[in-house]
C-alpha positions in Angstrom: 64.2 -39.1 -108.5 66.2 -36.5 -110.4 68.4 -34.1 -108.4 69.7 -31.0 -110.1 73.2 -29.6 -109.4 73.3 -26.2 -107.8 71.0 -27.0 -104.9 72.2 -25.0 -101.8 71.8 -25.4 -98.1 73.3 -23.7 -95.1 73.7 -24.3 -91.4 74.7 -21.9 -88.5 76.4 -22.5 -85.2 77.1 -20.3 -82.3 80.3 -21.9 -81.0 80.0 -23.1 -77.4 82.2 -24.9 -75.0 81.0 -28.2 -76.2 82.1 -27.5 -79.7 85.7 -27.1 -78.9 88.6 -29.3 -79.9 89.2 -29.9 -76.2 85.6 -31.0 -75.5 85.5 -33.2 -78.6 88.8 -34.9 -77.8 90.4 -33.7 -81.1 92.9 -31.4 -79.5 93.8 -29.4 -76.4 92.7 -25.9 -77.3 89.4 -24.2 -76.7 88.5 -23.2 -80.3 86.0 -24.8 -82.7 87.0 -28.4 -83.2 87.5 -29.8 -86.7 84.9 -32.7 -86.1 82.2 -30.1 -85.2 83.1 -27.9 -88.2 82.8 -30.9 -90.5 79.5 -31.9 -88.9 78.2 -28.3 -89.6 79.1 -28.6 -93.2 77.4 -32.0 -93.4 74.3 -30.4 -91.9 74.4 -27.8 -94.6 74.5 -30.6 -97.3 71.6 -32.4 -95.7 69.6 -29.1 -95.5 70.1 -28.6 -99.2 68.1 -31.7 -99.9 65.4 -31.2 -97.3 62.6 -30.4 -99.7 63.6 -32.6 -102.6 64.1 -36.1 -101.4 61.2 -38.6 -101.8 59.6 -40.0 -98.6 61.6 -43.0 -97.3 64.9 -41.8 -98.7 67.8 -40.0 -97.1 71.5 -39.5 -97.6 74.4 -40.9 -95.6 78.0 -39.7 -95.4 80.6 -41.5 -97.5 83.7 -39.3 -98.1 85.0 -36.1 -96.6 87.9 -34.0 -98.1 88.3 -30.9 -95.9 90.7 -28.2 -94.9 90.3 -26.5 -91.6 92.0 -23.1 -92.3 91.8 -20.9 -89.2 90.7 -21.1 -85.6 87.3 -19.8 -84.4 86.9 -18.9 -80.7 84.0 -19.7 -78.4 81.2 -17.2 -78.8 81.6 -16.7 -82.5 78.9 -17.6 -85.1 80.0 -19.8 -88.0 77.9 -20.2 -91.2 78.4 -23.3 -93.4 77.2 -23.5 -97.0 76.9 -26.6 -99.2 76.3 -26.6 -103.0 75.4 -29.8 -104.9 78.2 -29.9 -107.5 77.8 -33.3 -109.1 75.4 -36.2 -109.2 76.9 -39.6 -110.0 74.2 -42.2 -109.7 73.4 -42.3 -106.0 76.5 -40.4 -105.1 76.1 -36.7 -104.4 79.2 -34.5 -104.3 78.9 -31.2 -102.4 81.3 -28.3 -102.3 81.3 -27.0 -98.8 82.6 -23.9 -97.0 82.3 -22.3 -93.6 83.0 -18.8 -92.6 83.0 -16.7 -89.4 83.3 -12.9 -89.1 87.1 -13.2 -89.7 86.7 -14.9 -93.1 86.9 -18.4 -94.5 87.3 -21.1 -91.7 87.2 -24.3 -93.8 86.4 -25.7 -97.2 86.2 -28.9 -99.1 84.1 -31.6 -100.6 81.6 -34.0 -99.0 80.2 -37.0 -100.8 76.8 -38.4 -99.6 75.0 -41.4 -100.9 71.2 -41.6 -101.5 69.7 -44.6 -99.7 66.3 -46.1 -99.0 66.0 -45.8 -95.2 64.3 -49.2 -94.6 66.8 -51.1 -96.8 69.7 -49.3 -95.3 68.6 -50.0 -91.7 67.9 -53.7 -92.5 71.5 -54.1 -93.7 72.8 -52.3 -90.7 70.8 -54.1 -88.1 70.5 -57.6 -89.6 71.3 -60.3 -87.0 
């Protein structure tokens, strides 16, 4: 399988009470929590590959380098975008960003690894 750089994906979130730092245990304030923001960016990366992966393959997270730049209150929509920047064998490096109506909320890099689902699960669940 050959993956071309430049593939793009996005994901949207209407921030709810369950998405806050307080609800996620990552802080004590009722604004979008960093773990949820990173998950949204990972969702955008996964979405960028939704129509190009061969059956029986997927990607799994490997590395995250991310800056959470400003708070987002409950009730606000956040849009994340991922762009496939580099392909290094099975490693796929995405540039990600997320914005709300106030501007850039977070940005960074996410590395995901291309895997065969059956082989991956057999390693994970071997007894």
